[in-house]
N, C-alpha and C positions, 0 to 999 in steps of 0.2 A: 915044118908044119904039117899037122894032119889035115886032110882035106875033108874028114869026116865032120859032119856038121853037129854042133851040140846044141840039143834041143833047149829051146827058150820059149817062154811064155810071152815075152815081151817083144812087141814089134820093133822097138827100137835099140835092141840089143844085137851084138854080133852073132851070126848064126853058125860061126867057128867056135870062137872062144866064149862066146856069152857076155863080152864086155858091153855096157851101155854106150853107144854110139850117139845118141841125140838126132840132130839133123845132119851129121858128116855121112859122107857117101862110101868112106873107106873106115875100116876099123884100124884106131890108131895104135892098137896093142898088137894084132896079128898081121894087119894089111890085108885082111879079107874085103871084098867087094860087098857092099851092103845094098841090098835091093829094096828095103823098106825103112823110112825114116819118118821124124815128126815133122809134120807140115809148119813152114815158116808163118803161114798166115794163121795157123792156131797159136802159135807163140805169141804173136802180136796181139791177137784179142785177148789172151790170158793177162798180157802184160798191161795192156789199156785198162782192162778191168780191175786188175790188181791196184793200179795206180789211183783210180777212180775211188775205190774202196777205201784206199788208206788216206785220200783227202777228205773224204766224207767223215773218217774215224777221227782225223785231226781237227776238223771244225767243230765236229759234236763234242769232243774233249775240252776245247777251247771256250765252247758256249757255256757248258754245265760249269766250268771253272772259271769264275769271275775274278778280275784282280782283288786282291786282298787291301781292305782299309787298314790303313796304318795311323799311328800318331806320330807326328812330325818328329817328337824327341826319342822315339825308337829307331830312327833312320841311322844306320851306320854306313861305314866305306864298303862292308860286304853287300850292301844292297845296290850298289851303283847298276845303273842300267836297268833295275828291276821295274816291272810296270805295275804301280799301285794306284790307289784310290785316297785322296786326301779331301777331308771336308771341314770347311772353317770360314772364319770371317775376313771379308776383304778389309785389311787396315791400311792400304795405299796402293793407289792406281795410277798409272801414267799412260795415257793414249799419245804415243808419238807418230804424229800424222806425217811429218815428211820422210819417216822411214817405214810408215805403214805396220807400226809395232804395237803389241799390247804387251805391257808388264804391269803384274800387280803383285803385292805382297799379301799372302793369305797366313792367317793365325788359326790354330785349333786349339788354344788354350794352353799347349805343352812347347808350342815353339812357332817360328815363322819359316815360311818357304817362299823363295822368289820363283813365280810362275811367269813365262815368257811364250809369246806367240810372234815370233819374227816374221815380217814380210805378210801377216795374215789378218791384219786390223780391218781391213774392208771385208773380208770373207766372213770374219767373226759378226760383224755389224748386220750384215745381211742374213747370216743364218740364225742369228739370236733376236734380232729385231729390239723388242721391249725387255728381253731377257739378257740383255747386254749389261754385265755386272758394273756395279758403281760402289763407292765406298760404304762400309758397313753391311753390304749384301752377304749373305751367308751361301757358299757356293760349294759343289763337289767337283773335283777337278781328277781326271784320269790320264797318267802319262809316264813316262819312263824317268826316273831319277837320274840325277847327275851330282854325284857326292865327291867333293873335293876338299882338302884343307884350305886350299886358296879361297874359294867361292863359296864354301859352305855347302848347303843343300839347295837345289833348284830343281825345276820341273820344265820340260818342252812341251807345249800343246801342238799338235800337229793338225789337227781336225776339230772344228766348231763343236761336234757332237760330244766331246770330251769335257767340254765345260757346261755343268748344269746348274740352274739356280734353283737352290733349295728353299731360301725364304728371301724375299724382296724387302728392304729395309725401306719402309715409309717414312719420308723425310716430311716433318710438319712445320707450319709457319709459328713463329713464338715472337712474343714482344720482348723488347731488348730487357725490360725490367724483370722479366722472367728468367733471364740467364744468370746462372750462378757458377762458381767454379768447380761445384760438383758435376756439371755438366760436360767437363773437359772430355773431348774426343767425340762429342755427339756433332751430328749434322742437322742444320735447321735451316729454314727459309726465313729472312728478315727483310721488311720493307722500311728502309730509313733513308734520313738525308744525311748529306755530308756536312758536318757542322765546322770542320776546320781539317785543313790539309798542312803538312810539313814533311819536305824532303831533307835528310840530313845522312852524314857520313859518320860510321862508327871509328873507333879507334884503330881496328883492324883494316879498314877501307871498305868495309861493305856498305852500299848504299840502300838505305831503308825509306819507305814511304809510309808515314804516319797519318791515319785518318781518324777523327772521332765522328762517330756516327750516332744519330738520334732519332728515335721514332714518336717523341711526344711523351713515352713513357718512362723513358732513361735514355742513358747515353753509354758508350762503349769504344773502346779503341781497336782499331784494325792496323794492322802493320803486315806490309808487304815487302818482300825483298825486291831488289831492281828487276832480277829475271822473272819474278811473278808479276810484277808491274807491266814490263814490257811484252809479257804474253797476253795481255789484254788487247782487244781491238783497238785500232787507231782512235775511232770515235769515242768508245768508252774510256781510253786515257785522258782524250781532251774533256769530256764531260765529268768525270769523276773527281776532278781536281778543283771544279768550280764550287763555291759554297751554295748549299741548298740544292743542289742536285739530288733528286729523289730516285732510288734503285731498289730493284728486289734483287737479293743476293741469296746464294747458296753458300753458306759458310760453316767452317769447321771451327768449334769452340775449343779454346785453350786457355792457359792462364798465366799471368805473370806477376810475381810479387803477391801473390794471393788475390789478385783481380783478373775476372774473366777478360778475356779478349777473343777477337775473332779473326779469321784469314778466309778469303774467298777460296771455296773449293775448285780445284782445276780451273784456275782463271782462262786457260786458253779456250775453254768451251763457251761460246757467246751466250748459251742457254744459262749458264749459271750466273750471269749478271745482266739485268736489263733494265734500261732506263725508264722510269714510269712518267707518264705524262702528268702534269698539273690538272687539278679539277677542272672539267670542262663546264661550259655555260650550263648544261641542263644539271651538273653536280652544285654548282654554285647556285643555282637559282633554288635547288632543293633546300640549301641551308635557309634561305628566305622563308619557306613554308614551316619553319621550326615554331613550336609555341612558344609564344613570349611570356616570360615569368620573372617575377622580382625576386630577388635573394631573400627578401624579409619574410616570404612564404615558403620557402623550399624546407622541405622535411625529410626524415629517412626513406619515405615511400618514393621519393624522387631520385634515390640513388640507383647510378647507371643511366639515367635519362639526359638527354640533351636538349637544351632550351636556347631561345634567342635571348640573351642577357643584354639589358643596357642600364648600367648603374654609374652613379658618379664615384670617381676614386677618393676615398677619405683619408686613405693612409698607405704607405709604402715602408716595406722592410726588407732585409736582406737575410735568406736563408742559407743553409749550405750548398745547396743546388740550385735555389729558386730564388728568382724576385718575387716578393709576396705582395700583392696589391689588395687593400682591404675595400671592399665594394659596399657603399652606403651604410658604413659602420657595422654590417651584419655578417659577412661573409669574405672568406679569403680568396682570390683567385691566384694560383701559382704558376709561374711561366719559367721555364728552363731558362739560365742566362742566354745559352747560345740563340734561343728563339726570339728574344727580345728585340734582335736586329730586324727581325720580319714585320715588327709593328712601327710604323711611320711614325716619327716624333716621339718615340718611347722616353727618349733621353729628356724631354721637356715635362714630364709628369712632376718630377720634384721641383718644377720651377713655377708652377702653377696649378689650377683647378682644370680637371678634365673628367669626361665621363667615357667609358669604355664601352664598345659594342661589339657583339660578335656570338657565334656558336659557342656555347660552354656545356662541359659535362661534369655532372655531378659525381664526385668520387669520394671514398673513406682513406684518410692518410691520416697517420697519427692519431687515430682513434676520433676523427671528427670529419664532418663533411666539408669538402672543399670544391673548387671548381678548376677546370683545366679546360684550356682551348682546344677545339677539335679541329679547326681550318684558321689557320693564320691570315688566309687569302680574304676571308669574310670578316677580319677584326680591322675596326677603327677606332681613332681618338677624336673626341669632341671638346672644344674648350667650352668651359662653364664660366659665368660671370662671377666674379667675387663676390659682389654686392647681393644678387638676386637669389643665386642658385639657378638662374634660367640660362639654357643653352645659348651662347653667344656666337652666331654664325659670323665665319669669317667672309670678307669681301672676296669674291672669286678672282682669281688672278687675270682673268682675260678683260675683267671690267677695269682693274686698276691700271694693268700694264701700259694701256693705250693713253690713260691718262698723263702718265709720266711722260710718254713721248711727245703728245701735243704741248706739255707746258715747259719742255726744255729750253727753249728760247726765251719765254718769259720768265722762268727761274732766273736765268743769268742776268736778266735786266733789273730785277728786283734788288733794292738796296737793304738788305738784311738789318741794318742799324736804323732804319726808319719805319721798320715793322711795328705794329702795335704788341706790346708785350701782354701775355694773358697766362693766367693758370689754367691747366688742363681742366679743372672742374668747372671752370667758366664757360667752356665751349659748349655750343647748342647745334642741334641740326639747322637752324635757320642761318648758321655761319658757313654752310655748306659753300665751297667755292672760295672761301676768302682765305687769306695767308696771316699767319701771326709768328711772334717768336714765343713759344710756349715753354713755360717751366713746370716740369712735374717731377714726383718722386716714383721711381721704378721699383715694382713690386716682384716681377718675374718676367724671364725672357723666354719665349717659345719658338718654335721654328716652324714657317707655313711654307706652302708649295713655292713662293714666289719672294719671301723676304722673311724678315725677323719682326716678330709682334712683340712689343713691351707693354705689360699690363701695368696700369697706374694707378696710384694711391687715390682714393676718395672719388673715383669716377669709374663709370662703365666704359669709358672712352680708352681706346687703345691706340698706340703709337706705332707706325708701320715704318720699318726700314729696309729698303731693297737690299738685297745681298750685297750688289756690287758696291754698296756705299759703306760695308762693314769695315774694310781696310783703310777706309780714308778718314773714319771718325777717331780720333785720338782718344785713347783710354777706353774704347768700345768693350774690349773683353773685360773690364771691370763691373760691368752691369750684372751683377749677380743677386740682386735683390736686397743687398745688405745696405740700406741707407744711402744709397746712390741716387743723385738728381740729375736729370737731363735738361740743358735749354737748347732748343733747337727750332729752325725756321721749320714750319710746317703748312700744309695746305689741308683743309678739312674738307673731308668727303663723307659721304653718308650712305649706308647700306642698310643693313638691319640694326647696325648702331653706327656711332661715329668713330670715324678712323681718322687719325692725324698722321698724314703722309709727309715724311721728312723730305726735305730737298736742300740743296747746297751744303753738304756734308762736312766741307770744309769750315762750315761755321757753328756746328754742334759743338756744344761743351758738355763734358761729363764731371761732376763734382761729387 
């Protein structure tokens, strides 16, 4: 090899053969010793700068090129693992607390996709706050697609920032009467009472819990599967099966055989069903401040107003959904059948004359003005004398109960056969404290707080039978106002009117 140096303008070339040697100290071609070479430090600086520049360029390229928004129906297996954006409505959502997992189904109108965030529910709640999605919300999700024949199309969310709220669905409160089959799928708040509850098993072995809910404007069925019922809190399960428990519920509307139904949305969420308290003292007191009004002067201008009504019941009829009471022969009061149980003594209306008192609202139904009760806690029934039409006050229980107790021994000593016989219409207040064997024709039977009251023919006098005597009087159940007579030993008591208090029930005869 020639030792003559070959001229070269590059410091990193071999001075003998001119081959590029880089940082090597010996030429790999001719073996000549190299005195000049590229600095290792320079190589490192150039490499580091190049890497930083490359990363910046990659970030910039990713920033200016956002994931593509696609329709769910356009997703194919070729798009598996692709990062895409999907926007749609949440049609189903599950918050799995024990697994800290969020699962939901999003629909964009062309199809559905399952979106999941495993073991990240708490992180999503903390990051999104009030922006946490719920049913009917419109959301935008960005994530990697998972496409398979077995599981269909799904997406996994890795960070909360990839879930955005587009439009929050505003849930409104609605009356039951305003719910129709056309509202299927809607989410609404209702405030209703439990009118009935039934638990039954289907042919396939599913356990269902069926409720009838009412809010005064109408009634609707609610059916829960056993798993949904058991997901309610223990206190809620206990309260909801009790009749007339009142709740505020977030429900989803569905239909069955053309009739609307509801079910509690996400029953595991305690905020979706809340027990409401009964009207407090201030609310009830407020009902007493209502303007008193006679049904005779109610006009179209009173529509929608609530008044304190106190009128005699002059008729009763049965409608498709209501018990209809005619007040003072002028106006109808309509009461849903399930609510009649909330009025003490309601079953006695057909057996005598009564006045009903309480807060009532003027509404228009079937083209005419009628009344609806607004607060059943404020409703009461009062007996009315058959003769004069005046209110006949019942003797209060505390006054009569001690009398029965004090006379027990005296009652046992009385010889019923030696009692003076009288017709009920011949008894006067001056006879108070005396005992007689009274004969009377019974017009009607009504229930009081401490016993049974018999309205007697041709007199304002009433006969009183303590509840404990009912089963001891033979044929007592036949007292239906149909030409029945009673012969009974009684003691005369007097409060606002004369009361004939029955004693020695074994001596009473019904004819």
